[in-house]
MDTraj code that builds the backbone (N, CA, C; nanometers):
import mdtraj as md
import numpy as np

residues = "MET ASP LYS VAL THR ILE VAL SER PRO VAL ALA SER VAL ARG PHE PRO ASN LEU LEU ASP HIS GLU VAL PHE SER GLY VAL THR THR GLY LYS TYR SER ILE THR LEU MET PHE ASP LYS GLY GLU LYS LYS VAL LEU GLU ASP ALA ILE LYS LYS ALA GLY GLY GLY LYS GLY LYS SER PRO LEU LYS VAL ILE GLU ASP ASP ALA GLN TYR ASP ALA GLY MET ILE SER ILE LYS ALA LYS SER GLN TYR SER VAL LYS ALA VAL ASP ALA SER GLY SER ILE VAL PRO LEU GLU SER VAL SER GLN GLY SER ASP VAL ARG GLY LYS LEU THR PHE ALA PRO TYR THR GLN SER GLY GLY GLY VAL THR THR TYR LEU GLY ASN ILE GLN LEU LEU SER SER GLY GLY SER GLY ASP MET ASP PHE GLY ASP LEU PRO ALA GLY TYR GLU PRO GLY SER ASP GLY GLU LEU ASN ASP ASP LEU PRO PHE".split()
xyz = np.array([
    [7.6929, 16.6935, -9.3802],
    [7.7422, 16.5623, -9.4196],
    [7.6431, 16.4984, -9.5165],
    [7.6886, 16.4845, -9.6381],
    [7.6061, 16.4275, -9.7424],
    [7.6784, 16.3116, -9.8082],
    [7.6040, 16.2395, -9.8903],
    [7.6661, 16.1355, -9.9715],
    [7.7550, 16.2021, -10.0755],
    [7.8678, 16.1372, -10.1040],
    [7.9605, 16.1865, -10.2051],
    [7.9893, 16.0714, -10.3008],
    [7.9663, 16.0942, -10.4312],
    [7.9918, 15.9914, -10.5320],
    [8.1084, 16.0346, -10.6193],
    [8.2013, 15.9418, -10.6403],
    [8.3165, 15.9671, -10.7268],
    [8.3341, 15.8503, -10.8232],
    [8.4069, 15.8753, -10.9298],
    [8.4600, 15.7667, -11.0125],
    [8.5986, 15.7428, -10.9563],
    [8.6224, 15.6232, -10.9100],
    [8.7472, 15.5935, -10.8406],
    [8.8675, 15.5992, -10.9338],
    [8.9850, 15.6189, -10.8758],
    [9.1075, 15.5962, -10.9534],
    [9.1139, 15.4478, -10.9915],
    [9.2064, 15.4132, -11.0780],
    [9.2225, 15.2733, -11.1187],
    [9.2604, 15.1891, -10.9965],
    [9.1935, 15.0753, -10.9837],
    [9.2169, 14.9858, -10.8708],
    [9.2264, 14.8424, -10.9212],
    [9.2905, 14.7590, -10.8418],
    [9.2984, 14.6164, -10.8695],
    [9.1952, 14.5446, -10.7829],
    [9.1221, 14.4513, -10.8413],
    [9.0131, 14.3821, -10.7733],
    [9.0643, 14.2699, -10.6843],
    [9.0056, 14.2622, -10.5651],
    [9.0257, 14.1492, -10.4751],
    [8.8865, 14.1043, -10.4276],
    [8.8697, 13.9767, -10.4111],
    [8.7490, 13.9165, -10.3535],
    [8.6187, 13.9693, -10.4138],
    [8.6015, 13.9566, -10.5461],
    [8.4761, 14.0048, -10.6045],
    [8.3598, 13.9111, -10.5715],
    [8.2529, 13.9662, -10.5245],
    [8.1275, 13.8952, -10.5015],
    [8.0202, 13.9716, -10.5781],
    [8.0243, 13.9614, -10.7100],
    [7.9355, 14.0408, -10.7944],
    [7.8224, 13.9591, -10.8554],
    [7.8365, 13.8264, -10.8558],
    [7.7333, 13.7403, -10.9131],
    [7.6384, 13.6886, -10.8060],
    [7.6904, 13.6671, -10.6881],
    [7.6121, 13.6187, -10.5748],
    [7.6442, 13.7050, -10.4536],
    [7.5530, 13.7048, -10.3584],
    [7.5783, 13.7790, -10.2353],
    [7.6990, 13.7208, -10.1616],
    [7.7676, 13.8076, -10.0927],
    [7.8804, 13.7677, -10.0092],
    [7.8288, 13.6768, -9.8974],
    [7.9068, 13.5746, -9.8622],
    [7.8660, 13.4779, -9.7597],
    [7.9772, 13.4639, -9.6566],
    [7.9399, 13.4688, -9.5279],
    [8.0323, 13.4440, -9.4177],
    [7.9775, 13.3306, -9.3331],
    [8.0585, 13.2296, -9.3088],
    [8.0193, 13.1149, -9.2269],
    [7.8845, 13.0582, -9.2697],
    [7.8636, 13.0517, -9.4004],
    [7.7413, 12.9936, -9.4536],
    [7.6200, 13.0851, -9.4503],
    [7.6362, 13.2081, -9.4056],
    [7.5237, 13.3016, -9.3960],
    [7.5454, 13.4167, -9.4938],
    [7.4447, 13.4439, -9.5748],
    [7.4567, 13.5521, -9.6727],
    [7.4467, 13.6884, -9.6047],
    [7.5213, 13.7837, -9.6580],
    [7.5133, 13.9213, -9.6084],
    [7.3994, 13.9956, -9.6763],
    [7.3489, 13.9397, -9.7868],
    [7.2445, 14.0070, -9.8624],
    [7.2993, 14.1189, -9.9494],
    [7.4317, 14.1217, -9.9662],
    [7.4941, 14.2289, -10.0438],
    [7.5989, 14.1734, -10.1395],
    [7.6131, 14.2430, -10.2509],
    [7.7224, 14.2179, -10.3436],
    [7.8396, 14.3030, -10.2949],
    [7.9610, 14.2579, -10.3187],
    [8.0748, 14.3351, -10.2682],
    [8.1984, 14.3150, -10.3544],
    [8.2926, 14.4062, -10.3345],
    [8.4213, 14.3991, -10.4023],
    [8.5214, 14.4757, -10.3172],
    [8.6433, 14.4260, -10.3106],
    [8.7505, 14.4996, -10.2445],
    [8.8393, 14.5567, -10.3540],
    [8.8662, 14.6853, -10.3437],
    [8.9473, 14.7552, -10.4428],
    [9.0797, 14.7939, -10.3797],
    [9.1893, 14.7615, -10.4489],
    [9.3239, 14.7930, -10.4015],
    [9.3815, 14.9061, -10.4853],
    [9.4183, 15.0150, -10.4175],
    [9.4705, 15.1343, -10.4841],
    [9.6171, 15.1539, -10.4491],
    [9.6913, 15.2145, -10.5432],
    [9.8278, 15.2573, -10.5122],
    [9.8191, 15.3669, -10.4074],
    [9.9195, 15.3741, -10.3206],
    [9.9133, 15.4734, -10.2126],
    [9.9124, 15.6164, -10.2636],
    [9.9535, 15.6402, -10.3883],
    [9.9479, 15.7737, -10.4473],
    [9.8054, 15.8246, -10.4664],
    [9.7075, 15.7350, -10.4589],
    [9.5660, 15.7724, -10.4750],
    [9.4991, 15.8048, -10.3415],
    [9.5739, 15.7989, -10.2338],
    [9.5165, 15.8150, -10.1001],
    [9.4439, 15.9479, -10.0820],
    [9.5026, 16.0578, -10.1279],
    [9.4431, 16.1896, -10.1065],
    [9.3065, 16.2017, -10.1731],
    [9.2921, 16.1525, -10.2967],
    [9.1647, 16.1576, -10.3681],
    [9.0566, 16.0867, -10.2879],
    [9.0896, 15.9694, -10.2370],
    [8.9938, 15.8904, -10.1601],
    [8.9636, 15.9565, -10.0257],
    [9.0677, 16.0033, -9.9578],
    [9.0478, 16.0698, -9.8286],
    [8.9619, 16.1949, -9.8426],
    [8.9830, 16.2718, -9.9494],
    [8.9034, 16.3930, -9.9701],
    [8.7551, 16.3602, -9.9847],
    [8.7223, 16.2556, -10.0599],
    [8.5818, 16.2157, -10.0773],
    [8.5231, 16.1669, -9.9454],
    [8.6011, 16.0917, -9.8701],
    [8.5543, 16.0417, -9.7398],
    [8.5315, 16.1578, -9.6440],
    [8.6224, 16.2522, -9.6458],
    [8.6105, 16.3692, -9.5581],
    [8.4855, 16.4504, -9.5912],
    [8.4589, 16.4694, -9.7209],
    [8.3389, 16.5425, -9.7641],
    [8.2115, 16.4751, -9.7160],
    [8.2166, 16.3428, -9.7051],
    [8.0991, 16.2663, -9.6617],
    [8.0890, 16.2580, -9.5097],
    [8.1765, 16.3287, -9.4404],
    [8.1680, 16.3284, -9.2949],
    [8.2741, 16.2467, -9.2265],
    [8.3764, 16.2085, -9.3010],
    [8.4847, 16.1302, -9.2418],
    [8.5669, 16.2133, -9.1455],
    [8.6506, 16.1492, -9.0705],
    [8.7325, 16.2168, -8.9698],
    [8.6879, 16.1790, -8.8313],
    [8.5637, 16.1387, -8.8189],
    [8.5098, 16.0907, -8.6921],
    [8.4622, 15.9477, -8.7139],
    [8.4928, 15.8606, -8.6230],
    [8.4475, 15.7229, -8.6367],
    [8.5325, 15.6439, -8.7345],
    [8.4731, 15.5375, -8.7891],
    [8.5455, 15.4457, -8.8768],
    [8.5538, 15.4973, -9.0195],
    [8.6676, 15.4740, -9.0802],
    [8.6896, 15.5081, -9.2202],
    [8.6912, 15.3793, -9.3016],
    [8.6382, 15.3820, -9.4241],
    [8.6431, 15.2620, -9.5087],
    [8.7821, 15.2377, -9.5684],
    [8.8706, 15.3357, -9.5532],
    [9.0044, 15.3288, -9.6106],
    [9.0965, 15.2486, -9.5187],
    [9.1599, 15.1463, -9.5723],
    [9.2535, 15.0642, -9.4953],
    [9.3896, 15.0687, -9.5632],
    [9.4917, 15.1009, -9.4871],
    [9.6273, 15.1076, -9.5406],
    [9.6983, 14.9760, -9.5094],
    [9.7522, 14.9120, -9.6119],
    [9.8247, 14.7860, -9.5955],
    [9.9702, 14.8214, -9.5624],
    [10.0235, 14.7609, -9.4603],
    [10.1607, 14.7887, -9.4167],
    [10.2600, 14.7623, -9.5302],
    [10.3688, 14.8394, -9.5318],
    [10.4700, 14.8254, -9.6360],
    [10.5399, 14.6897, -9.6343],
    [10.5385, 14.6213, -9.5193],
    [10.6045, 14.4916, -9.5100],
    [10.5052, 14.3744, -9.5106],
    [10.3804, 14.4011, -9.5494],
    [10.2794, 14.2956, -9.5544],
    [10.3142, 14.1942, -9.6627],
    [10.2700, 14.0701, -9.6437],
    [10.2989, 13.9644, -9.7399],
    [10.2268, 13.9888, -9.8735],
    [10.1049, 14.0411, -9.8670],
    [10.0263, 14.0646, -9.9877],
    [9.9896, 14.2121, -9.9982],
    [9.9938, 14.2656, -10.1183],
    [9.9515, 14.4025, -10.1470],
    [10.0199, 14.5060, -10.0582],
    [10.1464, 14.4847, -10.0300],
    [10.2227, 14.5739, -9.9421],
    [10.2177, 14.7185, -9.9903],
    [10.1909, 14.8092, -9.8970],
    [10.1908, 14.9517, -9.9243],
    [10.0699, 15.0024, -10.0006],
    [9.9717, 14.9174, -10.0247],
    [9.8535, 14.9600, -10.0995],
    [9.7432, 15.0050, -10.0038],
    [9.6379, 15.0586, -10.0604],
    [9.5220, 15.1048, -9.9846],
    [9.4018, 15.0242, -10.0317],
    [9.3180, 14.9807, -9.9391],
    [9.2004, 14.9043, -9.9795],
    [9.0726, 14.9720, -9.9327],
    [8.9694, 14.9528, -10.0122],
    [8.8337, 14.9944, -9.9768],
    [8.7417, 14.8817, -10.0194],
    [8.6539, 14.8419, -9.9285],
    [8.5526, 14.7424, -9.9615],
    [8.4225, 14.8176, -9.9870],
    [8.3636, 14.7932, -10.1038],
    [8.2380, 14.8586, -10.1410],
    [8.1301, 14.7520, -10.1561],
    [8.0079, 14.7875, -10.1145],
    [7.8967, 14.6923, -10.1176],
    [7.7737, 14.7541, -10.1823],
    [7.6854, 14.6665, -10.2304],
    [7.5589, 14.7096, -10.2882],
    [7.4527, 14.6047, -10.2602],
    [7.3319, 14.6504, -10.2319],
    [7.2208, 14.5572, -10.2162],
    [7.1707, 14.5091, -10.3517],
    [7.2047, 14.5847, -10.4554],
    [7.1554, 14.5566, -10.5894],
    [7.2694, 14.5125, -10.6798],
    [7.2368, 14.4314, -10.7769],
    [7.3365, 14.3882, -10.8743],
    [7.3838, 14.5094, -10.9540],
    [7.5135, 14.5160, -10.9768],
    [7.5691, 14.6269, -11.0532],
    [7.5951, 14.5804, -11.1961],
    [7.6306, 14.6740, -11.2819],
    [7.6658, 14.6412, -11.4201],
    [7.8127, 14.6743, -11.4419],
    [7.8701, 14.6139, -11.5436],
    [8.0092, 14.6421, -11.5785],
    [8.0164, 14.6762, -11.7271],
    [8.1028, 14.7716, -11.7589],
    [8.1281, 14.8095, -11.8972],
    [8.2778, 14.8023, -11.9220],
    [8.3156, 14.7929, -12.0497],
    [8.4576, 14.7969, -12.0835],
    [8.5000, 14.9417, -12.1054],
    [8.6221, 14.9628, -12.1473],
    [8.6755, 15.0981, -12.1637],
    [8.5975, 15.1790, -12.2672],
    [8.5316, 15.1119, -12.3624],
    [8.4546, 15.1832, -12.4647],
    [8.3095, 15.2054, -12.4243],
    [8.2687, 15.1519, -12.3081],
    [8.1319, 15.1703, -12.2605],
    [8.0375, 15.0575, -12.2957],
    [8.0876, 14.9517, -12.3588],
    [8.0034, 14.8363, -12.3926],
    [7.9875, 14.7471, -12.2700],
    [7.8678, 14.6967, -12.2500],
    [7.8392, 14.6076, -12.1375],
    [7.9248, 14.4819, -12.1481],
    [7.9821, 14.4396, -12.0353],
    [8.0563, 14.3137, -12.0271],
    [7.9968, 14.2310, -11.9142],
    [8.0067, 14.0994, -11.9216],
    [7.9516, 14.0159, -11.8145],
    [8.0298, 14.0368, -11.6842],
    [7.9588, 14.0316, -11.5731],
    [8.0235, 14.0504, -11.4425],
    [8.1298, 13.9446, -11.4154],
    [8.1204, 13.8287, -11.4810],
    [8.2219, 13.7247, -11.4655],
    [8.3592, 13.7748, -11.5087],
    [8.3608, 13.8751, -11.5963],
    [8.4869, 13.9305, -11.6463],
    [8.5617, 14.0094, -11.5397],
    [8.4899, 14.0562, -11.4388],
    [8.5519, 14.1315, -11.3297],
    [8.5967, 14.0289, -11.2256],
    [8.7238, 13.9921, -11.2336],
    [8.7745, 13.8845, -11.1492],
    [8.8945, 13.9308, -11.0677],
    [8.9402, 13.8437, -10.9829],
    [9.0572, 13.8716, -10.8995],
    [9.1710, 13.9246, -10.9859],
    [9.2238, 14.0408, -10.9526],
    [9.3356, 14.0982, -11.0259],
    [9.2973, 14.1881, -11.1418],
    [9.1683, 14.1973, -11.1743],
    [9.1256, 14.2883, -11.2808],
    [9.1557, 14.4322, -11.2410],
    [9.1835, 14.5154, -11.3404],
    [9.1969, 14.6595, -11.3173],
    [9.0645, 14.7246, -11.3537],
    [9.0120, 14.8044, -11.2616],
    [8.8809, 14.8649, -11.2797],
    [8.8791, 15.0079, -11.2259],
    [8.7746, 15.0789, -11.2637],
    [8.7336, 15.2010, -11.1957],
    [8.5900, 15.1764, -11.1549],
    [8.5503, 15.2318, -11.0426],
    [8.4143, 15.2089, -10.9966],
    [8.3489, 15.3379, -10.9531],
    [8.2173, 15.3404, -10.9623],
    [8.1421, 15.4510, -10.9041],
    [8.1243, 15.4158, -10.7572],
    [8.1863, 15.4964, -10.6727],
    [8.1811, 15.4734, -10.5284],
    [8.1048, 15.5874, -10.4635],
    [8.0137, 15.5525, -10.3752],
    [7.9413, 15.6529, -10.2981],
    [7.9794, 15.6360, -10.1528],
    [8.0289, 15.7439, -10.0941],
    [8.0651, 15.7464, -9.9526],
    [7.9502, 15.8120, -9.8772],
    [7.9045, 15.7482, -9.7704],
    [7.7913, 15.8007, -9.6940],
    [7.8198, 15.7874, -9.5447],
    [7.7822, 15.8897, -9.4683],
    [7.8044, 15.8841, -9.3245],
    [7.7017, 15.7934, -9.2561],
    [7.7408, 15.7369, -9.1419],
    [7.6468, 15.6636, -9.0574],
    [7.6769, 15.6994, -8.9125],
    [7.5790, 15.6791, -8.8248],
    [7.5952, 15.7186, -8.6842],
    [7.5968, 15.6005, -8.5875],
    [7.5546, 15.4829, -8.6294],
    [7.5516, 15.3664, -8.5419],
    [7.6927, 15.3300, -8.4959],
    [7.7024, 15.2751, -8.3765],
    [7.8287, 15.2226, -8.3216],
    [7.9446, 15.3220, -8.3300],
    [7.9197, 15.4460, -8.2986],
    [8.0257, 15.5452, -8.2990],
    [8.0404, 15.6203, -8.4292],
    [7.9700, 15.5760, -8.5331],
    [7.9688, 15.6476, -8.6596],
    [8.0880, 15.6210, -8.7484],
    [8.0837, 15.6813, -8.8643],
    [8.1892, 15.6672, -8.9628],
    [8.1348, 15.6890, -9.1019],
    [8.2051, 15.6378, -9.1987],
    [8.1651, 15.6495, -9.3386],
    [8.1678, 15.5099, -9.4004],
    [8.0664, 15.4779, -9.4773],
    [8.0598, 15.3500, -9.5471],
    [8.0720, 15.3743, -9.6976],
    [8.1001, 15.2698, -9.7721],
    [8.1193, 15.2815, -9.9174],
    [8.0197, 15.1924, -9.9904],
    [7.9405, 15.2551, -10.0773],
    [7.8464, 15.1830, -10.1612],
    [7.9050, 15.1672, -10.3010],
    [7.8803, 15.0529, -10.3620],
    [7.9311, 15.0215, -10.4949],
    [7.8275, 15.0538, -10.6001],
    [7.8704, 15.1279, -10.7021],
    [7.7888, 15.1513, -10.8203],
    [7.8431, 15.0666, -10.9342],
    [7.8210, 15.1089, -11.0545],
    [7.8673, 15.0326, -11.1698],
    [8.0195, 15.0356, -11.1818],
    [8.0715, 14.9440, -11.2621],
    [8.2162, 14.9213, -11.2725],
    [8.2597, 14.9342, -11.4174],
    [8.3760, 14.9966, -11.4373],
    [8.4384, 15.0002, -11.5694],
    [8.5587, 14.9065, -11.5662],
    [8.5537, 14.8016, -11.6455],
    [8.6610, 14.7030, -11.6536],
    [8.7664, 14.7519, -11.7528],
    [8.8878, 14.7721, -11.7036],
    [8.9970, 14.8199, -11.7885],
    [9.0837, 14.7057, -11.8387],
    [9.1051, 14.6042, -11.7549],
    [9.1761, 14.4835, -11.7973],
    [9.1320, 14.3678, -11.7098],
    [9.1180, 14.2513, -11.7707],
    [9.0734, 14.1329, -11.6968],
    [9.1823, 14.0840, -11.6042],
    [9.1401, 14.0217, -11.4972],
    [9.2340, 13.9707, -11.3976],
    [9.3167, 13.8576, -11.4511],
    [9.4364, 13.8490, -11.3984],
    [9.5242, 13.7385, -11.4346],
    [9.4732, 13.6118, -11.3699],
    [9.4657, 13.5089, -11.4462],
    [9.4192, 13.3823, -11.3904],
    [9.5370, 13.2971, -11.3452],
    [9.6559, 13.3566, -11.3432],
    [9.7726, 13.2819, -11.2994],
    [9.8289, 13.1965, -11.4115],
    [9.9345, 13.1252, -11.3812],
    [9.9995, 13.0392, -11.4787],
    [9.9187, 12.9102, -11.4899],
    [9.8566, 12.8906, -11.6049],
    [9.7725, 12.7727, -11.6244],
    [9.8386, 12.6695, -11.7154],
    [9.9683, 12.6846, -11.7445],
    [10.0396, 12.5897, -11.8291],
    [10.1049, 12.4845, -11.7393],
    [10.0514, 12.3636, -11.7437],
    [10.1037, 12.2554, -11.6605],
    [10.1971, 12.1631, -11.7380],
    [10.2186, 12.1939, -11.8664],
    [10.3060, 12.1088, -11.9463],
    [10.2347, 11.9819, -11.9908],
    [10.3140, 11.8849, -12.0332],
    [10.2590, 11.7578, -12.0791],
    [10.2000, 11.6803, -11.9619],
    [10.1040, 11.5910, -11.9947],
    [10.0475, 11.5045, -11.8915],
    [10.1551, 11.4096, -11.8398],
    [10.1455, 11.3709, -11.7130],
    [10.2448, 11.2787, -11.6569],
    [10.2460, 11.1454, -11.7319],
    [10.3639, 11.0835, -11.7383],
    [10.3782, 10.9543, -11.8051],
    [10.2864, 10.8522, -11.7388],
    [10.2152, 10.7765, -11.8192],
    [10.1293, 10.6709, -11.7668],
    [9.9886, 10.7155, -11.7332],
    [9.9600, 10.8452, -11.7416],
    [9.8251, 10.8925, -11.7091],
    [9.7342, 10.8749, -11.8288],
    [9.6210, 10.8141, -11.8060],
    [9.5188, 10.7990, -11.9089],
    [9.3957, 10.8750, -11.8616],
    [9.3483, 10.9756, -11.9375],
    [9.2292, 11.0500, -11.8965],
    [9.1132, 10.9568, -11.8669],
    [9.0470, 10.9769, -11.7543],
    [8.9323, 10.8950, -11.7154],
    [8.9690, 10.7713, -11.6363],
    [9.0991, 10.7397, -11.6237],
    [9.1382, 10.6209, -11.5482],
    [9.1561, 10.6578, -11.4011],
    [9.1432, 10.5587, -11.3155],
    [9.1648, 10.5805, -11.1732],
    [9.3006, 10.5281, -11.1296],
    [9.3846, 10.4974, -11.2269],
    [9.5159, 10.4417, -11.1967],
    [9.6044, 10.5415, -11.1240],
    [9.6941, 10.4883, -11.0426],
    [9.7864, 10.5749, -10.9683],
    [9.9021, 10.6146, -11.0585],
    [9.9536, 10.7313, -11.0323],
    [10.0717, 10.7774, -11.1053],
    [10.1940, 10.7435, -11.0228],
    [10.2934, 10.6865, -11.0874],
    [10.4137, 10.6465, -11.0160],
    [10.5361, 10.7273, -11.0590],
    [10.5133, 10.8349, -11.1340],
    [10.6285, 10.9146, -11.1767],
    [10.6530, 11.0277, -11.0778],
    [10.7746, 11.0752, -11.0778],
    [10.8081, 11.1881, -10.9895],
    [10.7589, 11.3170, -11.0521],
    [10.7065, 11.4060, -10.9675],
    [10.6634, 11.5358, -11.0170],
    [10.7844, 11.6239, -11.0383],
    [10.7892, 11.6950, -11.1495],
    [10.9025, 11.7847, -11.1733],
    [10.8915, 11.9100, -11.0865],
    [11.0044, 11.9567, -11.0359],
    [11.0065, 12.0782, -10.9547],
    [11.1058, 12.1757, -11.0088],
])
top = md.Topology()
chain = top.add_chain()
for i, resn in enumerate(residues, 1):
    res = top.add_residue(resn, chain, resSeq=i)
    for name in ("N", "CA", "C"):
        top.add_atom(name, md.element.get_by_symbol(name[0]), res)
traj = md.Trajectory(xyz[None], top)
């Protein structure tokens, strides 16, 4: 059982913590992290790497999202972490700021799967550098015209109905 490093299939980013350490209940984990969402067609590639690293016993980093889930239905997720800041490049290999790797971005990552023995054992996933293929969607940011009667910087109340 050895460490196994792969370049991941294309994944969609969820919950990137690449600029600051991940924090739970106000306490830092001391690690940078990212959750990667893969199409279920990529399952075998990921399972093979996990198996090579000693998977099959204990916990697997691979999580399958139910087909009827509200979010990311039928996808596969892996959370990868690093104690060190990683770098990101674009498709041509040029360095891009980590801020560019956001929720919904399409990326490939260098993932290292390593076995552990604590608490029944399993395989963990370490995050290496990231290749940004497309920036995440920031959602619909077009709010239309300002509401009637609104003056920027004023504290006045708006009395118009919101359009739905």
